[in-house]
N, C-alpha and C positions, 0 to 999 in steps of 0.2 A: 645533428643527426635528424633526418626527417622521420617523423613517427605519427601514428594515428592513436590519439588518446580516446578510449571508449569510456563513456560515462558509467558511473556506478549504477547498477540496477539490481534490485533484490531478486534472489533466487535464480540468477543466471548461472548456468553450468559451464557454458562456453559461448564464445563469439565465433562466427565464421567471417573471415576477412577475405575479400576477393580484389586483386589488383589487376587492372587492365583486362577484365573479363576472364581471367584465368580460373584455375581450380580453387575453390574456397579452402582456406587454411584455418583449422581450428586454433583458437587462442583461449587459454584457460585464464579466467579472471583471478584477481587477488581476493582475499576474504571479504573485502567491502564491495565486490562486484566490478571494480574498475579493471581495465586492462590496457596495455600499450602494445602496439604492433610496430615493429621497426621497419621502416621503408627505405633504409639506406642501401639495400641491395638492388634498388631500381637503377636502370641505366639513365644517363642524362637524357632529358627530354620531357615531354608532357605525359602525364599518367592520370588514371582514374582509380579510385578506391571506393569500395562499399563494404558494408558489414551488416550482419544480422545477429540478434541475441537468441540464445536457445536455453531451454530448461526442460524439466521432466515432461512437460505438456507439449513440447514441440519448439519450433523456431518461428520468429517473427519474419515479416517480409524484409528484404534487403532495403536499407535506407537509400535515399537518392545518391547517385554518384557524387563524390567530391573530386575535384580536379586539383592537381599540384604539378609542379615542375621541378626537376632536378637540374641544376645548372651544369654546364660543361666545366670540367676542372680547369683551373688556371694553370697554364703550362709553366714549367720551371724555365727561367731565362737561360739563354746560352752563356757559356763562359765568355767573358769579354776578351776581345783581342785588340791589338793596337801596335803601334810602332813608336819608338822614341825618335823625336825629330833631330836631336843633337846628342848622340851617344856620349861624347866627351863630357858635356855638362851633366848629363844624367848620372854618369858613373861617379862624379864628384859628389853630387847630392846624395846618392845612395850610400856612399862610404862615409858621409858626414863631413866631407870637405866643403868649403865654401860657406861655412857657418862659423862664426866666432862668437865667443861670449862677450867680446868687446864691441860687437855690432851695435850701433846706436839705434835706438827706437825713437820714432816720432817726432 
């Protein structure tokens, strides 16, 4: 899961996180001041994220943009198809014919 880990800072009441220049989203920190913002909702491709810390006195400037990429999902392979070259032999093998416990090995 892609995520933005925000460092613990004293007296932070919230962080504002902005992805791809969109509307800042407030993130409430844990008691130690740290916070995590989940980026898994981003579409595949390149993105930027920035954040600022806020407290009772106001908010800091936004940090410089960080860039990250979400890869395209790996497609599920198609159901295999094929043909049996010699149906008579294949039916013997699938029924268990053609094998004997008396078959010599090696």
